[in-house]
C-alpha positions in Angstrom: 58.3 -51.8 71.1 56.6 -50.9 67.8 54.8 -48.0 69.4 58.1 -46.7 70.8 59.7 -46.9 67.3 56.9 -45.1 65.6 57.3 -42.3 68.1 61.0 -42.1 67.6 60.4 -41.7 63.9 57.9 -38.9 64.4 60.1 -37.1 66.6 63.1 -37.4 64.2 60.8 -36.1 61.3 59.9 -33.0 63.3 63.5 -32.4 64.0 64.6 -32.9 60.6 61.8 -30.5 59.3 62.9 -27.7 61.8 66.5 -28.3 60.6 65.5 -27.7 56.9 63.6 -24.5 57.8 66.5 -23.3 60.0 69.0 -24.1 57.1 66.8 -22.1 54.6 66.6 -19.2 57.0 70.5 -19.2 57.4 71.0 -19.3 53.7 68.7 -16.2 53.3 70.4 -14.1 56.0 73.7 -15.5 54.7 72.6 -14.1 51.1 71.5 -10.7 52.6 74.9 -10.6 54.6 76.9 -11.4 51.4 75.0 -8.6 49.3 75.5 -6.2 52.1 79.1 -7.3 52.2 79.6 -6.5 48.5 81.4 -3.1 47.8 79.6 -0.5 45.7 81.2 -1.6 42.6 79.9 -5.2 42.9 76.5 -4.0 43.8 76.1 -1.9 40.6 77.3 -4.9 38.6 74.6 -7.1 40.3 71.9 -4.5 39.7 73.0 -4.2 36.1 72.8 -8.0 35.7 69.4 -8.0 37.2 68.0 -5.3 34.9 69.5 -7.0 31.7 67.8 -10.1 33.0 64.5 -8.3 33.3 65.0 -6.6 29.9 65.7 -10.0 28.5 62.6 -11.2 30.0 60.5 -8.3 28.8 62.2 -8.5 25.2 61.2 -12.1 25.1 57.7 -11.4 26.1 57.2 -8.8 23.5 58.8 -10.9 20.8 56.4 -13.6 21.7 53.4 -11.1 21.6 54.4 -10.1 18.3 54.7 -13.4 17.0 51.1 -14.0 18.1 50.0 -10.8 16.5 51.6 -12.0 13.3 50.0 -15.2 13.4 46.6 -13.8 14.2 47.0 -11.2 11.3 48.0 -14.1 9.0 45.0 -16.0 10.1 42.7 -13.0 9.5 44.2 -12.4 6.1 43.6 -16.0 5.0 39.9 -15.7 6.3 39.4 -12.5 4.5 40.7 -14.1 1.2 38.4 -17.2 1.8 35.4 -14.8 2.3 36.3 -12.7 -0.8 36.7 -15.9 -2.8 33.4 -17.2 -1.5 31.6 -13.7 -2.3 33.1 -13.8 -5.8 31.9 -17.2 -6.6 28.3 -16.0 -5.1 28.4 -12.9 -7.4 29.3 -15.1 -10.4 26.5 -17.5 -9.5 24.1 -14.5 -9.0 25.1 -13.1 -12.5 24.4 -16.4 -14.2 21.0 -16.6 -12.4 20.2 -13.1 -13.4 21.2 -13.7 -16.9 19.0 -16.8 -17.1 16.1 -15.0 -15.4 16.3 -12.0 -17.8 16.2 -14.6 -20.9 13.0 -16.3 -19.3 11.5 -12.8 -18.7 12.2 -11.8 -22.2 10.8 -15.1 -23.5 7.7 -14.8 -21.3 7.3 -11.1 -22.5 7.5 -12.2 -26.1 5.1 -14.9 -25.6 2.5 -12.6 -23.9 2.8 -10.1 -26.7 2.1 -12.7 -29.4 -0.7 -14.0 -27.0 -2.0 -10.4 -27.0 -1.8 -9.8 -30.6 -3.6 -12.9 -31.4 -6.4 -12.2 -28.7 -6.8 -8.7 -30.3 -7.0 -10.3 -33.8 -9.7 -12.6 -32.5 -11.5 -9.8 -30.8 -11.3 -7.6 -34.0 -12.7 -10.4 -36.0 -15.5 -10.5 -33.4 -15.9 -6.9 -33.6 -14.4 -6.1 -30.2 -11.5 -3.5 -30.0 -9.3 -2.5 -27.1 -9.5 0.7 -25.2 -7.8 3.5 -27.2 -8.7 2.3 -30.6 -10.6 4.6 -32.9 -13.0 1.7 -33.5 -13.5 0.9 -29.7 -17.1 0.8 -28.3 -17.4 0.1 -24.6 -21.0 -1.0 -24.9 -19.9 -3.8 -27.4 -17.1 -5.1 -25.0 -18.5 -8.0 -23.0 -15.7 -7.4 -20.4 -17.5 -4.2 -19.2 -20.2 -3.9 -16.6 -23.5 -3.1 -18.6 -25.1 -1.3 -15.6 -21.9 0.9 -15.1 -22.0 1.8 -18.7 -25.8 2.7 -18.4 -25.7 4.6 -15.1 -22.2 5.2 -14.2 -22.6 3.0 -11.1 -22.7 -0.5 -10.1 -24.2 -2.0 -6.8 -21.2 -4.4 -6.6 -18.7 -1.7 -6.5 -15.1 -2.7 -6.8 -16.1 -6.3 -6.3 -17.9 -6.5 -9.6 -16.5 -9.2 -12.0 -16.8 -6.9 -14.8 -14.7 -3.9 -15.8 -16.0 -0.4 -14.7 -15.1 1.7 -17.8 -14.3 5.3 -17.2 -13.6 7.0 -20.3 -10.8 9.5 -21.2 -13.3 12.1 -22.4 -16.9 12.5 -21.9 -19.8 15.3 -21.9 -21.0 13.8 -18.6 -19.7 14.2 -15.2 -20.9 12.3 -12.1 -20.7 13.7 -8.7 -21.3 10.6 -6.4 -23.7 10.8 -3.5 -23.5 14.7 -3.6 -27.2 15.1 -2.7 -28.3 14.0 0.7 -32.0 14.5 0.5 -35.2 13.7 2.7 -36.8 10.4 2.6 -33.9 8.8 0.3 -32.4 6.5 2.9 -33.4 2.8 3.1 -36.2 1.8 5.5 -33.8 -0.1 7.9 -31.4 3.0 8.0 -34.3 5.4 8.8 -35.1 6.7 12.3 -38.2 5.1 13.8 -41.2 7.2 13.1 -39.4 9.7 10.9 -41.4 10.4 7.8 -41.6 13.2 5.3 -44.5 14.2 3.0 -43.8 14.4 -0.8 -44.0 18.2 -0.7 -41.2 18.4 1.9 -39.1 16.2 -0.3 -39.7 18.3 -3.3 -39.1 21.6 -1.4 -35.9 20.3 -0.2 -34.8 19.3 -3.6 -35.7 22.5 -5.0 -33.4 24.5 -2.5 -30.5 22.1 -3.3 -31.1 22.5 -7.2 -31.4 26.3 -6.9 -28.1 26.3 -4.9 -26.0 24.2 -7.0 -27.2 25.2 -10.5 -25.3 28.5 -10.7 -22.0 26.7 -9.7 -22.6 24.1 -12.7 -23.6 26.7 -15.1 -20.2 28.6 -14.5 -18.3 25.8 -16.2 -20.2 25.9 -19.5 -23.5 25.3 -21.2 -25.6 22.7 -19.6 -27.5 20.1 -21.6 -28.8 17.9 -19.0 -28.7 17.8 -15.1 -30.1 14.8 -13.1 -30.3 13.9 -9.5 -31.1 10.4 -8.4 -33.5 9.7 -5.8 -32.6 6.0 -5.4 -32.3 4.5 -1.9 -29.3 2.2 -3.1 -26.0 3.4 -1.9 -24.4 3.3 -5.4 -27.1 5.5 -6.8 -28.2 7.6 -3.8 -27.9 11.2 -4.4 -25.8 11.0 -7.6 -25.6 14.1 -9.7 -25.0 13.8 -13.2 -24.4 17.0 -15.4 -24.1 16.8 -19.2 -22.5 19.7 -20.9 -22.2 20.8 -24.5 -18.4 19.8 -24.9 -15.8 17.6 -23.2 -13.7 20.7 -22.6 -16.6 22.0 -20.2 -17.2 18.6 -18.7 -13.5 18.3 -17.8 -13.3 21.9 -16.3 -16.4 20.8 -14.0 -14.2 18.3 -12.4 -12.2 21.2 -10.5 -15.1 20.7 -7.9 -13.6 17.6 -6.9 -11.9 17.9 -3.4 -14.3 20.9 -2.4 -17.1 20.5 0.3 -20.8 21.0 0.1 -23.0 20.4 3.0 -20.2 18.9 5.1 -19.3 16.2 2.6 -16.4 16.2 0.2 -17.3 16.3 -3.6 -16.2 13.2 -5.5 -16.4 13.8 -9.4 -15.5 11.7 -12.3 -16.3 11.4 -16.0 -19.1 9.3 -16.7 -19.8 6.8 -19.7 -23.4 7.7 -19.6 -24.3 8.9 -23.1 -27.8 7.7 -23.6 -30.1 8.7 -20.9 -33.0 6.7 -22.4 -31.0 3.7 -21.2 -30.0 5.1 -17.9 -33.5 6.3 -16.5 -36.0 3.8 -15.3 -38.8 3.6 -17.9 -41.6 2.6 -15.6 -40.7 5.3 -13.2 -40.4 7.9 -15.8 -43.9 7.1 -17.2 -45.3 7.5 -13.6 -43.5 10.8 -12.9 -46.2 13.0 -14.3 -49.2 10.9 -13.8 -48.4 10.0 -10.1 -45.9 12.5 -8.5 -44.3 11.2 -5.3 -44.8 7.5 -6.5 -41.9 5.4 -7.9 -44.0 3.5 -10.4 -41.5 0.9 -10.3 -41.9 -2.6 -9.1 -38.5 -2.5 -7.7 -39.1 0.9 -5.9 -36.0 2.8 -4.7 -33.9 -0.5 -5.0 -34.2 -0.3 -8.9 -30.8 -0.5 -10.6 -31.8 2.2 -13.1 -31.9 5.8 -12.3 -35.0 7.4 -10.4 -34.5 10.9 -11.1 -36.0 14.0 -9.4 -38.1 16.2 -11.4 -36.2 19.7 -11.7 -37.9 22.7 -10.9 -39.7 24.2 -14.0 -38.2 21.2 -16.0 -35.0 22.8 -16.6 -32.4 20.6 -18.2 -34.4 17.7 -18.0 -34.7 16.7 -21.5 -37.3 13.9 -20.6 -39.8 15.3 -23.1 -37.8 13.6 -25.8 -37.9 10.3 -23.8 -41.9 10.8 -23.3 -42.4 11.3 -27.0 -40.3 8.2 -27.9 -42.2 6.0 -25.3 -45.6 7.4 -26.7 -44.6 6.5 -30.2 -43.7 2.9 -29.1 -46.9 2.6 -27.3 -48.8 3.5 -30.3 
C-alpha cells in the first residue's frame, strides 16, 4: 500500500509540473496574442513606455557611474593632498638637516684652518715652510722623498710613503725611460745567451746621443745632459737635460706626447739641482779608470744615477765633480 501511495504521488507531481509548464506557455502565447491584438496607437504607446524605461535604466547607470567617478576623484585628491603634505614635511626636515650640516661643515673648516695655521707656525719655528712660500726649501721638508729630490725618481713609485715633490719651475727636465739601450735590462729579463760587449753598448748610446742632441739644443742653451744606464725600472734610460733658464726647460716639455723609437715621450720638470748628489760617487770615480765597469757595490741596482759617458764629454759637467772628489781625498 505504501509503495502504491508513493507511486501515485510521483505521478501527481509529474502531472503538476506539466501543468505549470503548459500554463506558462499559454501565458506567453496569450501575451503575444494580446500585443498583436493591440491597435497601432497602443503599440506605439507600449514601445514609448519601453524606451522610457530603457532610457531611465541608462540614465540611472550613468548617474551611478558618475557618482563612482566623483568618489574616485575625491579619493585621489585626498591622497594627493596627503602626499603633498608629506613631501612638504620631508622638504622642511631636509632643510633643517642641511642647515645643521652646513653649520657643522663650517665649524669643521674653521677648525681645520686653525689647525693648519698652528701647524704652519710650528713648522716655521722648526724651519719647515709650505710649498709656495718664498722660504720653502724642498730638501728641508721631511715629508718629501729624499731620493726623488736627488734623482727625480723613486723605486717605490706612487706607493712611496713620502711626497714626490715636482717643482713649478726648474732648469732641469726629465724624460722618463726615453732611452732603451743595449745591456740595460735586468738579468732575469734578458734573453738567454744574449750578451753585448762594452763597445757595442757605447756605440749604440753614441748613435742615440747624436740623434737627440739637435732636438734638445733647439729649445735653448744646454748646461748638462745625462742619460741613466741603471737597470732599475725607475731610473732605466732616464734622460736629464739642464738648461740655462727655466723658460727654456719649460719649452722642452713640448716633446711630451711625441714618439721616439716606438715609445711615447713623457717629460716633467725635475727637482734635481745638485748633480753631485744625484750621480753615484763610486760609479763616477771608476768611469774613467775602468770603462764598462760600474765600480759600485750595488751595481746597476743602485738608487743613484749611473750615467753614460757622453761622446766627447759634451754637456757632462763631470770635471767639476772629479776635482771636488780629488780635493776631498787629499
